[in-house]
C-alpha positions as CSV (number, residue, x, y, z in Angstrom):
1,X,0.0,0.0,0.0
2,X,1.5,3.4,-0.9
3,X,2.5,5.7,1.9
4,X,0.1,8.3,0.7
5,X,-2.9,6.2,1.6
6,X,-1.8,5.8,5.2
7,X,-2.8,8.2,7.9
8,X,0.1,10.3,9.2
9,X,2.2,8.5,11.7
10,X,1.1,5.0,10.7
11,X,3.6,2.6,9.2
12,X,3.4,-1.0,8.0
13,X,4.3,-3.6,10.6
14,X,5.8,-6.9,9.3
15,X,5.0,-10.2,11.0
16,X,8.7,-11.2,11.0
17,X,9.5,-10.3,14.6
18,X,6.3,-12.1,15.8
19,X,6.6,-15.4,14.0
20,X,8.2,-17.2,17.0
21,X,5.1,-16.3,19.0
22,X,2.9,-18.3,16.7
23,X,4.8,-21.6,17.3
24,X,2.9,-22.3,20.6
25,X,-0.6,-21.9,19.2
26,X,0.3,-23.9,16.1
27,X,1.6,-26.8,18.2
28,X,-1.5,-26.7,20.4
29,X,-3.8,-26.8,17.4
30,X,-1.8,-29.6,15.9
31,X,-2.0,-31.7,19.1
32,X,-5.8,-31.0,19.5
33,X,-6.7,-31.6,15.9
34,X,-4.4,-34.4,14.8
35,X,-2.6,-36.2,17.6
36,X,-5.3,-36.6,20.1
37,X,-8.0,-38.0,17.7
38,X,-5.5,-40.3,15.9
39,X,-4.2,-41.6,19.2
40,X,-7.7,-42.1,20.5
41,X,-8.8,-44.0,17.4
42,X,-5.7,-46.2,17.4
43,X,-6.1,-47.1,21.1
44,X,-9.8,-47.9,20.7
45,X,-9.0,-50.1,17.7
46,X,-6.4,-52.0,19.8
47,X,-8.9,-52.4,22.7
48,X,-11.6,-53.7,20.3
49,X,-9.2,-56.2,18.8
50,X,-8.1,-57.5,22.3
51,X,-11.7,-57.7,23.5
52,X,-12.9,-59.5,20.3
53,X,-10.1,-62.1,20.7
54,X,-10.8,-62.7,24.3
55,X,-14.6,-62.8,24.0
56,X,-14.4,-65.2,21.0
57,X,-12.0,-67.5,22.8
58,X,-14.2,-67.5,25.9
59,X,-17.3,-68.2,23.8
60,X,-15.7,-71.2,22.1
61,X,-14.5,-72.6,25.5
62,X,-17.9,-72.1,27.2
63,X,-19.9,-73.5,24.3
64,X,-17.5,-76.3,23.2
65,X,-20.3,-78.9,22.7
66,X,-22.6,-76.6,20.7
67,X,-23.5,-77.7,17.1
68,X,-23.6,-74.0,16.1
69,X,-19.8,-73.6,16.3
70,X,-19.6,-75.6,13.0
71,X,-21.5,-72.8,11.2
72,X,-19.0,-70.1,12.4
73,X,-16.2,-69.3,10.2
């Protein structure tokens, strides 16, 4: 913007001296938006796999004499 369009006494301020101040908020947003949801989804996937394995194993042991086990894949 040309100097003639600025009010007297106003100058342009560049963002260069303040770029280090933006590192904290950027990291917080990155953690909140990316790392926490991905970590939560990965941990619940692992928990679901462990529970599924344990429950299937338990069901097969409890119902060992059931004729319905032959229909399960």
